[in-house]
N, C-alpha and C positions, 0 to 999 in steps of 0.2 A: 413053035410050041411055049417059047419063052413069055412071050407077051400074054398068053393065055393065063400062065400060072400069075404074072403080076397083076393082071385084072381079076382074078379069083382072090389073091390076097388082098386087094384094094377094097373088095367086096365085103369080105370078112371084117376087115377093119370098120368099115362104115356100117356094118350091123352091129358091131358093139357099142360106136359112138351113138348110133339111133337108139339102141335100147337105153344107154344111159340117160339119153336127152328125154325119150317119152317116159321112161320112169319118173325121171324128176319131175317132169312137166304134169304128170298124172299126180302126185303128190302135193304139189302146189296148186293145182286145178281143185281138188279134194279140200286143201286147208281154205282157199277162196271163195267157193261156189256151192260146195256141198257140205254146208256147216252143222246140218243136221241130219238125221236118220231119214226123215221124210224127204230131204231134197237127193240124198244118195239113192233111196228108194226110185224117186222119179226118175231121175239120170239113167240109172239101169234099165228103166222101161222105155227110154227112147231108142226102141229096134228098129226104126225105119219100117215098120209095119204097121202100127195102129196110131190112131188119131189123138188128139190129146184127150178128147170126150172118151175114147175107149179106155185109156191109161186110167183115166179119172175114175172110170166105173171099175176097171180091175183092180186098182190099190184102195179104193176108198176114201178119196180126197176130191175135194173140190177142184172143180175144173180151172177156176181162176187161180186157184194156188199154183198149178201146173204151169199154168199161162206165164204168170208171173216168171217163173224158173226159164222157161222156154225161152222167153222176149229176152232175158239177160243174157243167156247162151247165144241166141241170135245177134244181138247186138254187138257182142264182142266175137263173132264168126269162129263160136266154139263147137257148133253142131252143123252138120248137114240139114237142108232143107228138101223134103221131096213134096211137089205140089202134087194133090191127090184130090179132084174135083174142087170144090168151093174149100177143102181143107188143107192143111199141111202137116206133112209127117214130118217128125225130129228123129234124126239118127245121129246117135255119138260117132264122134271123129277123134280117135286120138292124135291123128296127123294134125288136125286143126288147132287141138290143145298143145302140142310141141312147138309148132309154127308161132302160136299165141306167145308162149313163154319165151322162146328164143328170141323174138321181135322185142319183147319186153327188157329182156337182159341186154337186148345191143342199145336200147334207148337209154336204159339205166348206166351203162357204160359211156355212151356218149356224152350224158348230163353230168355225169360225175367226175 
């Protein structure tokens, strides 16, 4: 019974650390990649369901504009890509954002 309690306490601590890490990463992500209201709207539309063309139609934005943001996020491994026929579906990924900034922080520490 004591091991179970210790594991539960560790899990609770991990949740706290994860929440803080994700929150910090999301703020940094917004500052770095979502500098405009349109970029924020586009990112919010990456629901893992619609193609870039469908998102473009829904938010009234040129597909090329969405492709630029999507490609930047894909190149930095900040989103999930779901293949669908000849299209790719983009899906938000908080865990990838958290990992990106954790790795960036580690690189900064090791270089500094």
